[in-house]
N, C-alpha and C positions, 0 to 999 in steps of 0.2 A: 535530271533532278534539279529543282530550284537551287541556285548557289548557296543561299542562306540555309536551306534545309540540309544541304550537304555538309556545310561547316558545323551546323548545330549537331549533326549526328556523330561527329568525330569526338572521341573521348580525350584526344590530345591535339593541340593546335600549335602551329608555328605562327607567331604574331610579331610584327614590327611595331614598336612604340616610338612615336616621334614627339619631341618637345623642344620648344625654344622659349626660354623664360624672359623675365623682365630685364635680365642682364644683356640679352641679345648678343651672346658670345658665340653663336653657331647653333646648328640643329643637332640636338642629342638624339641618337638613334640606337635603339636596343632591339636585338633579336632574342625573343623569349619563347621557350617551349612551355606551354601551360596545359596542365591536365585538369579536367573537371572545371568547376566554377563555385562561386560562393564560398562557404566555409570549408569546402573540400578542395579548394584551389591548391595546386602544387606547381611551382614554377622553377625553371632553370634558366638563368641568363647565359645565353650562348656566345653573344658578342655585343660589344658596345663601341660606338665611334662618336666623335663630334665632327660634324660636317660643316666647313666654314661657309659663311655667306660670301657672295661675290664682293669684290672691292667696292666700297661705297654704299653697299646695301644696308649695313647697320646704321649708317648715318641717315639714310633715307627713312628707315623705320622709326628712328628717333624723331625725325622731323614730322612725319605724319602722326606720331603719337602725341605731339605737343599742340595744344589748342592755339589757334591763330596762326600756325605755321604751315598747315597742310591744305591741299586742295582736294576736292572730291575726285578729280581726274587721277591724282597720284594714289589716293586710297583705292580706287577701283582697279587701277593697273597693278598696284603692289599686291593686291589679293591674289592675282594670277601669278605674279613673279614668285611670291613666297610659296605658292602651291608647287611651282616648278622646282624650286630649291628643295622643298620637302620631299618631292618625288625622287629627285636625284640623290638625296641623302639615303632614302630607303633602298634604291637600286644599288647604290655603292655598298651599303651594309650587306645586302643580300649577296652581291658578287664577292665581296671579301670573305664571306662565310662559306664560299664554295657551293652556293645554291643558285637556283634560278627562280624568277618570280612565280611560276606555276606551283612551286613547292611551298609557297607561303599562303596561309589561309586568310589572314587579316592584316590590315594596318590600323592602328589607333593613333590619331593625330590630335594633339591639343591645339596646334596652330600657334600663331604669334599674336599675343594680346597687344593691341594698339590703344584701346581705351576700355576702362572698366568703371561703370557708374552704378554701384550696387544699391545706393540709397534711393528710397522711393521718392518720386516726384510726380507731379500732375501735369499732363499736357493734353489739351483738347478734350478734357473731361475724363481722360484715362489715367489711372495711377500705374506708373511703370517703373521698372528698373532696367538697366541696359548694359550690354557688354559687347565688345567687338574683337573677335580673333580672326586674323587673316591667314591665308594659306588654303585656297579653294580646294576642298576635298574631292570635288569632281575631277579636277586636274590630276590630283594624286592618283585617284582610282584609274583614270584613263591612261596615264603615262606608265603606270606599273602593271596594269591589268589585274589588280588585287582589290577586293572589296575593302572599302575604307570607312571607318567609323570616326567621326570628328565632330567638332563644335559641341562640346559636352556641357557648357555652362547654361545656355539659354533655357533649357527645360526646367532647371531649378529656379531660374529667375521668374519664369512664367507662373510659378507656384508661390511667389512671394519670397523666395530665397535670395541670397546674395550671389549665387552662382559659383561660389568659391568659399573656402578651399575645397578642392576635389580630392586631394591626397588622403584625407582621413579614412576613406573607405578602403583604400589599399593598405594603409597602416593597420586597420582593424583585421583584415584578412591575414596579413603576414606576421603581425607582431603582437596580437593579443596573447595574454599569458594567464594561466590559472594560478600563478604563484607570485607575480610581481606587478606592481603599479608602474607602468612605463609611460614615458613621454618621448615623442619623436619630434625633433626640431629640424626643419629643412631651411637651410640658409642659401636661398637663391638671391635674386634681386630684392625680394621681400622675404622676411622671416615668417614662417608659420609653424604653429605648435599643435600637436595632437596629444591628448591625454587619454590613455587606456588604463583604467583601473583594472585590477585583476578580476577575471571572470566577467568582464563587462559585456553588455549587449550593445548592439548597434545604436540603440536609443540613448545609451549612457555615455557615448563618446563626447568629449569636450575638444573642440578644435577651432582655431581662429588665427588670423594674421596678427603678428605683434608689432610690426613696423618695418623699417628698412633694414636690409642686411648688406648685400654687395652693391646695391643700387647707388647709394650715396658715396661709398668708398670709391667705386669705379669712376664716378663722375668727377670726384675731387682729384683722383690720380691723373685723369685725362687733362684736367685744367691746370693743375699745379706742376705735374711732372711729364706731361705728354706720354704717359704710359697707360695701357688699357686697364690694368688692375694692380693691386698691391700683392705681388707674388709672396706667398707664405706669410703675409703680414709683416714683412721686414720693415717697411716704411713706418707703419704704426708702432712697431716695437722700438724703433729708434727715436720716437717722439714721446712727448709727455701729455697726458690727458689734462685738458683745461676744464676745471669744474664749472667756471662761469659759463663758458660756451655750451658745455654739456647740459647745464641746468636750463638754459634758455631753450635748447632744442627739445628738452623733455616737456616743455609747456604745450607742445602740439596737442590738440584735443583728442586725436586718435588714440593716444597712449592710455588715456583714462576712460575711453569708451568701452562699455562692457560687451562681451560677445553676445550674439554672433556678429563678427565684423571681418571685413576683407578690405584690402587696399592695393595700391599700385603706384605707377608713375604719376598718376593724377595728383596724388598728395605728396609723394616723396621723390619726384623726379627733378627736372631742371629748376623749377621754381623753388623747391625746398633747398636745393644745392646753392642757389643764388642767395637765399636768405641766410644759410649757414655761413657763407663766406662774408656776407655783410656784417653779421654778428661777430665774426672773428677779427675783422679789420681793425677796430679800435683797441683790441687786446694785444696787437703786435705779436702774433704767434708765428712761429716758423711753419713752413708747409708740413713738416713732419708732425708737429704738434696738432695741426688741424686734422690730418689723417688719423692720428692716434685718437683724437676725441671722437671723430666719426665712427671709428672702429668700436669704441667703447659704448656708443649709443646702442648698438645691436644687443650685446649681452645684458646691458642695463635694462632695456625695454623688455627683453625676454623674461628676465628675472622679475621685474615689477609686474608684468602681466600674470605670471605664474603666482606670485605672492598675492595679488589683489583678487584674482578671479578663480584660482584653483586650489591653493594650498590649504585653505580652511576646510575643504572637504576631502581632498586627496593629497597624501604625501607620497611623492614619487620615489621609486627605488632606482630607476635607470633613466638616463637621458641619452637617446640615440640620435646622433647628429649626422646630417647629410647635406648635400649641395656644395657649391663651390666655396662657400664660407667655412666649411669644415676644414679647409686647407689653410685658413688664416690663423696662424698661431696666436696672434694677439687676441682674437675673438675667443678661441678655444681656451686659452689660459684664463681669461676673465670668466668664462662660463664655469670652469672647474673651481675657480675661487668663490663664485657666488653660490653654486650648488654643491657646497662642501660635503654634505652627507649623502650625496647622490653619485652613483657610478656613471660617469660621463664617457660614452663610447662612440665610436664611429660606426656608421652602417656597414662599412667595409668589413667589419668583424662578423657580419651575418651573410657575407658572400655577395653583396651588392655594392659596387663602387659608388662613392659619394656623388659623383657627377651623374650617375646613371639612374638614380632612383625615380625621378619624375618620368623619364622615358619608359622605364619598366612599368610604372604606374598606369600609363595610358595604354600599354598593351593589355594590362589586367582589366582596365575599365572597358576597353573594346570587347574583351572576352565576355564580360558581364552583360554588356548590351546585347550581344548576339545570343547569349544564353537566356535573355528575357528577364534578368534580375534587376530590380531597382538598385541604383548604385550612387545615389546621393546620400548625404548624412544630414538629416534634418536638424539635428542638434548643433551642427557646425554652420549650416547655411541659413537656418531659419525658415526653410520652406514649409508649406502647410502639410505636405504629404510626401511619401517616398515616390520616386519616379525613375524610369529608365532614362538614362542620359544619352545624348549623341544623335547624330544623323547618319544614316547609312547610304553610302554611294556605291553603286554596283559598277 
């Protein structure tokens, strides 16, 4: 039987989801048992790991993600290297789960974003949007022997969408409610917000990126303290937010741009960090105060985006937070302060570890692709029509 037909015929599938976000802190790998698809989807997270990149690989990814610092040779080779790392992450997860590759039905891989240009531009007479995720899926499929679904963004881009965010479809399937207006906030390198009013349909979802989350904080911790991140938000909590520096940062045009919108390292990476430090210099702030102000930028922009683009139509009852930023107590304390009448919870309370959400999401998206279900959210991306996302590598 055709391998895709065999997978499609199964009412229950074992799927590995792979994700490496803009924080580039390793490959998140989740083993998920999924029954059915669409609104009938039921899942169990069986195991989750974070597989480290080889020494120096994160720095190389940052280099090729920065305009003017990369070569086409490096980008070409790193596509294969990242594919090898993703394959090794999947095989490690499978082995640690006490299973073998033939027992796994699918791999869903987001890949590693190195550049995301969702705003329409014209080149050679064509109006285009562009994005690039590395981690060659053919390498993953051949190394593991498992059908791999990957490269989910371009199909949406081809239909005039932004190609992101992709998580809202997952949020809709798992967290829609007939009783509560819910918001789901994922704090990775970038913060993105999904709004699910009670009894909402797929067309009624509101979802968009709100700005930087861990990306700016991590960059500052590396430059100021030679540390990869602010563990538990301790550095931010020991500093004081500077209103002048915060106010200047809030002038970035992305924060006032209405949805649909998505962003990444192109707007809030090294260049934004450089600007942030330049603005801080004449204020004579301590390193702790600088990190505290950067940490406050995340909840402030989440709140302002909710206030400006959501609150007039939907008042949320619950805010469910995930991603590495959910462990930053400075960010979480500020969110609870701003969303005073809202129950702020962690996604862990629903059986999904904060760090695992996006990896689980790509297992679900791969399952939807194989099932033949459109899995973009037009209201979130701005695409002209629904479409099946991803490329299938046998």
